[in-house]
C-alpha positions, 0 to 999 in steps of 0.5 A, a space after each residue: 252412038 252406042 248406048 254407053 257413049 250416050 249415057 256418058 254424054 248426058 252425065 257430062 252435061 249434067 255435071 256441067 250444069 251443076 258446076 255452072 250453077 254453083 257460082 250463082 248460089 255463092 253470089 246469092 249467099 253474099 247478098 243475104 249476108 249484107 242484109 243481116 248487118 246490125 243497123 246504126 244506133 238511133 237516138 231517143 229524145 227525152 225532155 223533163 218535166 212535161 209541164 211547167 206552171 209558174 205565177 206572178 203578182 199583177 204589177 210586179 216587175 221581177 222576172 221568173 225562171 224555170 228550166 227543162 232538161 233535154 236528154 238522149 235516152 237512146 244511142 249515138 249523138 242527139 242534136 236538138 232545136 227548140 222554140 215556142 208554138 205561139 210566142 209572146 213577150 211574156 215568155 222566152 226560151 234559150 238556147 234555141 239548139 244544141 247537143 244533148 244533154 242540155 238544159 233549156 231556160 224559160 224566162 217569164 216576164 210579168 211586166 204589163 200583164 193583166 191578171 189572167 192565165 197565159 199558156 204556150 207550148 215548148 217544142 223540142 225537135 231531135 234530129 233523126 231521133 225517136 220520140 221527136 218532137 217533144 212537147 212541154 205545156 207551159 202555164 203562167 198565172 198573173 194574180 192580184 194582190 194576195 192578203 197575208 193573214 196576221 196573227 194577233 200578238 205575234 210579231 211579223 217581219 217581212 220585206 217589199 221587193 219587185 216580186 210584189 204586186 202593184 199597190 191597190 191604193 197607190 199607183 206606180 208602187 209595190 205593196 204587200 197586203 196584210 189582213 186581220 180581224 179586230 174589235 173596236 179599240 184594238 190597234 196595230 203597230 207598224 215599223 218601217 225602215 228604209 234608207 232609199 224610199 218613203 214608205 206608206 202604210 194604209 189601213 182600210 176595210 177593203 183593197 178597193 178604197 180610194 187611191 192616194 193622189 198626193 205626192 210621195 212621202 219623204 218619210 214614212 207616213 200613214 193614212 188611217 181610216 178606223 172602222 167601227 168593227 170587222 175586218 181590216 186590211 193593212 197595206 204597206 207600199 213603197 214608191 220606186 222600191 229598191 229594198 225595204 224591210 218592215 216590222 209589224 207588231 199587233 197588240 191590243 190597247 192597254 198593253 203591248 205584247 210582242 212575241 
């Protein structure tokens, strides 16, 4: 073979190599293009508030409620589920699942709970979502009867409801407790009205006084202990309470002045 023929043969083989390699290069380019596609949208779970605190009076029977908002702070659709970490008769949550946006209802039940602080955690899980699970800290305080201060010579209008505490001097009754400081000879005027119950007014120096053992009054009645001086506590109680509205006017002896 001459030198010219040899050169042509080598050139043909080289050209053929380039032609055969070109399809491989194009295939690799297509695979890289598939890897750079935009990823699917991702939902982001968001709940508010992050903490809930509520309270009720010991002996009260009226339930209390609060709510938690569930939202999607990202893209796409967010399905969620919710539940309580500990669980208990004093707290419930509904609904247990859904699609954002939504609102969860928390129901507090104080019946039968002694005074104290009760805690739990609400857990909200988002399906294939960022920031999941979300947690809401819950605190429920059951407190004893709270004394409402009375201002002398100022009329106070109030009512008894099932949100009020259990009467300190009268079991199975609701009460509102009022406190004032007086001198010997001072007096307090109390007017109670209700068409469905018999009211009881107690006047004492302490909420730890003796418990009434007599039956329910058919009309408004009063148990009165007059201390020589110092602070007094007046309590209005109702048995089988439905709705009672009371009016209290305090005045000094020798003349009545109502604001």
